[in-house]
C-alpha positions as CSV (number, residue, x, y, z in Angstrom):
1,X,0.2,-0.3,0.2
2,X,1.2,3.4,-1.0
3,X,0.8,6.6,1.1
4,X,1.7,8.8,-2.2
5,X,4.4,11.0,-2.3
6,X,5.7,12.8,0.8
7,X,9.9,13.3,0.1
8,X,11.6,15.1,-2.4
9,X,15.1,14.9,-3.1
10,X,17.6,16.8,-4.9
11,X,21.0,15.0,-5.5
12,X,23.4,17.5,-5.2
13,X,27.4,18.1,-6.2
14,X,27.5,21.2,-3.7
15,X,26.0,20.5,-0.3
16,X,27.2,24.1,0.9
17,X,26.3,26.1,-1.7
18,X,23.1,24.3,-2.0
19,X,22.2,24.4,1.8
20,X,22.2,27.9,1.4
21,X,20.0,28.4,-1.9
22,X,17.2,25.8,-0.1
23,X,17.7,27.8,3.6
24,X,16.4,30.7,1.2
25,X,14.4,28.5,-0.6
26,X,12.2,26.6,2.1
27,X,12.3,30.1,4.3
28,X,12.8,27.2,7.9
29,X,16.1,25.9,8.8
30,X,17.1,22.5,8.3
31,X,15.2,19.7,10.4
32,X,18.3,17.0,9.5
33,X,22.3,18.7,8.6
34,X,24.6,16.0,8.0
35,X,27.4,15.6,5.4
36,X,25.3,12.9,3.8
37,X,21.7,14.6,3.5
38,X,20.3,17.4,4.5
39,X,16.8,17.7,5.0
40,X,14.2,20.8,5.5
41,X,9.9,19.8,6.6
42,X,8.1,22.5,5.0
43,X,4.1,22.1,5.4
44,X,4.0,18.6,5.3
45,X,6.5,17.8,2.9
46,X,9.7,16.6,2.8
47,X,12.8,18.1,1.2
48,X,16.2,16.2,0.8
49,X,20.1,17.0,0.0
50,X,21.4,14.3,-1.6
51,X,24.9,15.1,-2.0
52,X,25.8,11.0,-3.6
53,X,22.6,11.5,-5.6
54,X,24.6,11.1,-8.7
55,X,26.3,8.7,-7.9
56,X,23.1,6.4,-7.2
57,X,21.8,7.7,-10.5
58,X,19.2,10.9,-9.3
59,X,19.8,12.8,-12.3
60,X,17.1,15.2,-11.3
61,X,14.6,15.3,-8.3
62,X,13.5,12.6,-7.0
63,X,10.1,12.4,-5.7
64,X,9.6,9.0,-3.2
65,X,6.7,7.1,-2.8
66,X,6.0,5.8,1.0
67,X,5.4,2.4,1.0
68,X,4.4,-0.3,3.9
69,X,6.3,-3.0,2.0
70,X,9.3,-1.8,0.2
71,X,10.7,-4.6,-1.2
72,X,7.4,-6.5,-2.0
73,X,6.7,-2.8,-4.2
74,X,9.9,-3.0,-5.1
75,X,9.1,-6.5,-6.9
76,X,5.8,-5.3,-8.2
77,X,7.8,-2.7,-9.6
78,X,10.5,-4.6,-11.0
79,X,7.9,-7.2,-12.6
80,X,5.7,-4.2,-14.2
81,X,9.1,-3.4,-16.1
82,X,11.2,-0.7,-13.5
83,X,15.0,-1.5,-12.9
84,X,16.6,-1.2,-10.4
85,X,19.1,1.3,-9.6
86,X,19.2,1.0,-5.7
87,X,18.3,-2.5,-3.7
88,X,17.2,-1.3,-0.3
89,X,19.0,0.2,1.8
90,X,18.4,2.0,5.3
91,X,19.7,5.2,5.7
92,X,19.4,5.8,9.7
93,X,16.7,4.5,12.5
94,X,15.2,2.0,10.4
95,X,14.4,3.7,7.0
96,X,14.6,2.0,4.3
97,X,15.2,3.9,0.2
98,X,15.3,1.6,-2.7
99,X,14.9,3.5,-6.4
100,X,14.4,2.0,-9.4
101,X,14.0,3.1,-12.9
102,X,11.2,3.1,-15.4
103,X,10.9,2.1,-19.6
104,X,11.4,5.9,-20.1
105,X,14.3,6.7,-17.8
106,X,12.3,8.3,-15.1
107,X,14.2,6.8,-11.5
108,X,10.9,6.2,-9.2
109,X,12.2,6.5,-4.9
110,X,10.4,4.6,-2.3
111,X,10.7,4.8,1.3
112,X,9.9,2.3,3.8
113,X,9.3,4.2,7.9
114,X,10.6,2.8,10.4
């Protein structure tokens, strides 16, 4: 089951420069500020900056679908023709993420809460 898209993550090359821009854009300070990820909470939407995103296959901002069972969702999407870019992995505290690509090259993000 899905809860829809609640998270958008931007791959960035210069985290400090991106953080300065997004601090201004969001109008709030980050709720998470680490060398590997900076995250904002803006009116119920999670916005993230990932300095490792390009290496994971992200070619631009990725919308993340929040799902109950990430492994089952990955299998379902693979059966429907999606290609896995990143298998489900724990990104901290039991939260899992995965990246897939559809036949048109669009990157699809998945998140399963801890």
